N, C-alpha and C positions, 0 to 999 in steps of 0.2 A: 504494500500500500504506500502510495506517495502522499506524504502529509502536506497538503496545501500548496501543491505546485501549480503551474500556470494552466494546466489542462482541467483544473477544477477539482481534482481528487482531494479528499480530506478525510481525517479520521471521522469527523462528525459533520454531516450536512444539516444545517439548521434552517428549517423552512419557516420564515417569518422574522422580521426585524423589529418587532415591538419590544415592550419591556421585558417579556419573558425570553425572547430570542437573544436580545443583547446582554441580558444578565447571564444567561447560560454561556454566551461567548466569553465573557469576562471570567467566569468560573472555570471554564475549560482551559482557558489560557493560563490561569493560575495553577491548574493541575498538570500543565505541560501537554495538553491534548490539542492537536490541530483541528481547525474547524473552518467552515465557510458559512456565512449567513446569506440567504437568498430571500429578498423581500419583493413582493409583487408590485408595489407602487413604484413609480419612477423616481419619486423624491421621498426620502425618509423623514417623516414628521408625524408626531403623535396628535391624535384628535382628542376631543373631549375637553374637559376643564380641570377641576381640582382632583387631587388624590391625596390620601393619607398613607404615610408609612409608619405603621405601629412598631413598637420596639422589636418584635421578632423579625420584622422585615428590615428595619433600619440597621439592626445588628449585622445582618449579612452584607449589606451594602457598605457599611463602615469597615467591615473586615476586608473589603475589596479596595480600601483606601479612598473612599468617595465622600467621607464626612465633610470635609471642608468645602467641596464643590456643592454638595447638597445644601449645607448651611448657608452658602452664599446666595442661593436662590429662594430657599424655603422659609416658612415661618416655623419656629420651634414651638409647638403647641404646649400651652401651660395647663389647660383644664378642659373638661367636658361638662357642659351644663344642660339642664333639662327644664323646660317651661311648658305650661299648658297654653292653649291658644288664646287665653285671656292675659297672657304675660305673667302669670303667677309662677313664682320660683318653686321648683320641685326638688332638685338635687344638683350638687356640684361635686366633682371629684377631680383631683390632679391626675395628669397623664404623663407618660414618658419619664424623663429624668426628674420631673417635679413630683412624681409618684414613687420615686425610689428605684426606678429601673436604671441599669447602667447605660442605657441607650435612649436617645430622644425619640419623640414622635414628631415627624416632619409633616407639615401640610404644604403641598407644592403643586404647581401647575403641571399637568401631565407632560406638556411640551418641555418644560424645564428638566423634569426627570429623564425624559427620553433623550434630550440633548446631552445631558450629563453622561448617560450610559454610552451613547454613540461616540462622543468625544473620547471617552476612556478607551473604548475598543480601538478607535483609529490611532490614538496616541500610543497604545501598547503593541498593536500588531500590524498597523498600517491600514490604509484605506482599501487595499485589494481584497481583504477578507470579507468585506460587506458589499454585496452586489444588489443594486436596485433595478426594478423593471423586470424581475424574473418571477413570473406567476406560475406557481406549481400546478400541474395538471394531473399528477399521479405519481405513485411510487411502485417499484417492484424490487425483488431481492433474489439473490442466489446464495450459494454456499460461501462466496468470497466477499460479498458486500451488497450494497443497494445501488439502484439507479433511480435518480429523481428526474422526472420529465417536466419540462417547462413549455409554456406557450411561446412559439416563435423563437426559442432559444435551444441550444444543444443540451442534451441530457447530461447529468453530472453523476459521478460515482463517489461513493464513500464507504466507510466500514459500516456506519449506521446512519439513520436519518431520524431527526427529532422534529415533529410537527409542532411549531409554535405559531400556527397561522390563525389563531383566534376563534371566535364563536362560529364563524362560517367556514371552519376548517375543511379544506379539500381532502386531506388525508383521513380525517375522522369519517367523512362521508364515504370515502372509498371502502373503509372497513365496516361501516354501519349504514349501508345505503337505504335501509327502511326505517330509519330512526324518526323521520317526520319533522314537523316544525318545532321550534322551541316552545316551551310551556309558559303560558302567560299567567302571571300572578294575580291579575285583577287590579294591578296598580300601574298607573302611568306616571312618568317622571318628566319634569321640565328642569333644565339646568342652565345656569348662566354665570357670568362673572361681571362684577360691577366695581368701578373705582369709587371709593367713598372713604370717609373718616373711619378710623378704628372704632370698634365697639367693645364694651367690657374691658378686658385686660389688653386688648390688641393682639392676643394670642389664644383666644377662646374658641372652642368648637361648641356650637349651640344647636340643640334639637328642640323644636317647638311643635306642639299640637299633635293631632293624630289623623289617621287616613280618612275617616269618614267625612271630615271637612278638608283638611290638608295637613301634611306634616312637612316641616321645613328643617333641613340641615344646612347650616351656614357657618363658614369659617374663612379666615384670611389665608391667602396663599402666596402673596408677594408684599413686601413692605416698602413704603415710601416710593411709590411708583411714579410720582410726578414732582418730586422735590419739595412737596408741601406737606408731607406726612401722611398722605392718603394711601390706603392699601388696595390691593386687588382682592375682592371678596368673592369667594365661591359659594354658590347656593344651589340647592337641589330641592325641588318641590315635588312631593309624592301625593297622589290623589287616588283613592279607590275608584276605579272605572270599570264597569262590566264589559264594555266592548274593547276589543283589541284596537287601540286608537292610532298607532303609528307604525311606520316601517321599522324593522330592526336594523337601524343605521345610526351610528353615533353622530353623524353629520346632519341628521334630519332636522330641518328648521322647525321651531315651535312658535306658537302664538301666545302672547301674554294674555289675550282676552279669554283663552280657554280655561284659565284658573284664577285670574286676578280677583274676581268677585268673591272668591272663597276667603281671601285674606285681606279684604279691603279695610277691616278694622284693626289689623295687626300693627298698631303703632305703640311702641312700648317705652318711649323715651330714649332708651339706649339703642333702639333699632326701629326704623320705619320700613317695614317689609314691603308694602306696595311701592314706595318710592325706589327702594333698592331694585326690585324686579323691573320696574319701568326704565331704570337707568342702565340696564344691562347692555353690554356691547352687542350681544346677540343671545338668542334663546334657542336651546336645542331640546328636542323631544325624543324620548326613548321609552319603550315599554319595559317594565321590569319582568324579565324572562330568565329562565334557566333550563336545564335539561336534567333528566334523571341520571344518576350515576351509572357509568358504563360497567359492564362485567370485566373488562380488561382494557388496558391502554397499549400494551406492548404486543407486537406481532413479529416475532423473530427479531430482525434487525431494525425494526421501525417502531417508534413509540410517540406518544402524545405528551404535551406539556402545557400548563397554563389553561387559558380559556378553551383551547382545543380539547383538553382532557376533561375539564370540570367547569363548564360555564355555570356561574352562580349569580344569585341576586347581588347587586352592588351594595351590600350592607356590611358595615364593620370594616371597611377598607380591606376586604379579604380577597378580591379578585387578583390584584397585583401581589399581595402578600403571599398567597398560596402558590402563585407562579414562582416567586423568588425562592420559596422553600422547596419547590420541585427542583429548581436548578441546583440547590445545595445538595440534595439527595442524589440527583443524577450525576453531577460532576464527581461527587465522592465515590460512587460505585464504579464509574468508568475509570477513575484514578487508581483503583485497586489493580488494574490490569486484568489479564485473563480474557475469558470469553465475553465479548460485548453483549451477546444475546443473554447470558446469565446476568450481566450487569443491569440490563434493561428490565429483566424480570425482578431483580431485587429492588430496583427503583420503584416499580409498580407496586410491589408488595408493601413497601413502606408508605407510599404516598396516596395510592388509590383509596384505601379505607379512611385515611385521615381527611382527605378532601371531601369524600362522600358524606362524612359526618357534618362538615361545615355546610355543604349544599343543603342538606335536609334540615339542619338547625336554623339556617337562614329563613326557611319557609315558615317555621312555627314559633321560634323564640329568637327574634332578631336582637341586636345590641341595644335597640331603643324600646324594648318591651316595657320598660318603666313607664313610658308615655302611654302605651296601650292600657296598662293596668290602671293608671290614674283616670284615663278617659272612661273606661268601663265602670270603675267603682263610683265615679262622680256623676255618671250619666252625661259626660262631656259638658259639665257645668262648673262654674267657679266653686272653689272650696274655701272654708274658713281657715283651716289649719292642715297642712299637708300630713302631719302626724296622725290625724284622724282618718286619713284615707289609706296610707301605706306607711309601714314602719321603715326606719332607716335600715334595719337588718334585712328586710325583704328587698329593698332597693339594692343593697350591696350584694345580696345573693344573686339577683337577676344579672347584675353587672359581671360578677366574678364567674358565673356559670358560663357565660358566653366567652369570656377570656379563656377558660379552660378548653372549651371545644375548639376555639380558633388557634390555640397553642401559644398565647402570649400572656398567660397568667405568670405571676412572679415566681412561683415555685418551679414551673417548667423552665423558665429562662435562667433562673439562678443555678439550676442544675447544669445548664450548658455554659455558664459564664466562663469557667476555667477550661472548658473543652474547646478544641478547634472547631470551626464552623463547617468543616468539610473533611 
């Protein structure tokens, strides 16, 4: 096998140059394993708006030497706060290093995260290992390796192929052609970013309301964007909607008028929600969808990673986080040497059940279940005292139970603190 020469051969053919594909590239490079990344779009750029890197994800990127670059672009989040739709305070908890973790929680624009990863790959291995405008059409394998086929491009050989090609994965569809459409949750999402003055601590993540009216997640992702102290604020509005209202496309344009009446009275002193939404640079619309966990990811010398393997609801910052953890496990198993088919099987055995648990938990017990409990117990009405509605112990248990499922509770991460990440 020719590792990364000009004819395209590599130890690992990475299909897709998003967050998962580029993170895998960096981790394979650290492990001394040659790769090439093949991305379908002509120009590598991340779509969407804000993203959170919780401690279990930031730990791995920091181990790759990216902390300074991430901190330069991101907000280091201080706290997570919960309010009902009347602006009444429910709960506040510190996050990341402010909660005693050894690693921060970063809130960052997806484009900034993607650019940081891409720059690191190019700086460390050169631009020739990342190729754009290569749309995968299928894969096949033999005893010696894999052949990856591309539209209007020559086929490429490698020892193994890893599909990081997202929720519309060509490779996943090849192995599971009868899977059908993604499963709609009954919740539609509108997303945007707005330049405005900081709110609360200037590093607060806030969740407000519940789905029967609307649920808002809002947090800053860039600081002092105009030299006047204003921040770029990321917001996500979720609304329970029976009909499947939008295309499954992260770039789908949304309309403010489709939801703004639901939050017309959400003016809380520290945040004017209607004004923030109306002042957005643009609004994107996306249905909250996922897929049932697969019975397998790995097929001989071919496997899936990230959204291609386990598309999940965008709750708890887990889509990207679980992809990063996939990369850790896969690069570690491949780094052991030996039969790559067995390495892919070990990777699947570790990560498939873990991510399946997150997919299913996101459907029933999301990280903002605190808001659901308060809305249900109060009849979605104002309360006199939060302690009469839900105890602090119940709130903490709801929060910590999700952390355990997602793998970023303190006990789990402390056990890993002294251990290598790969």
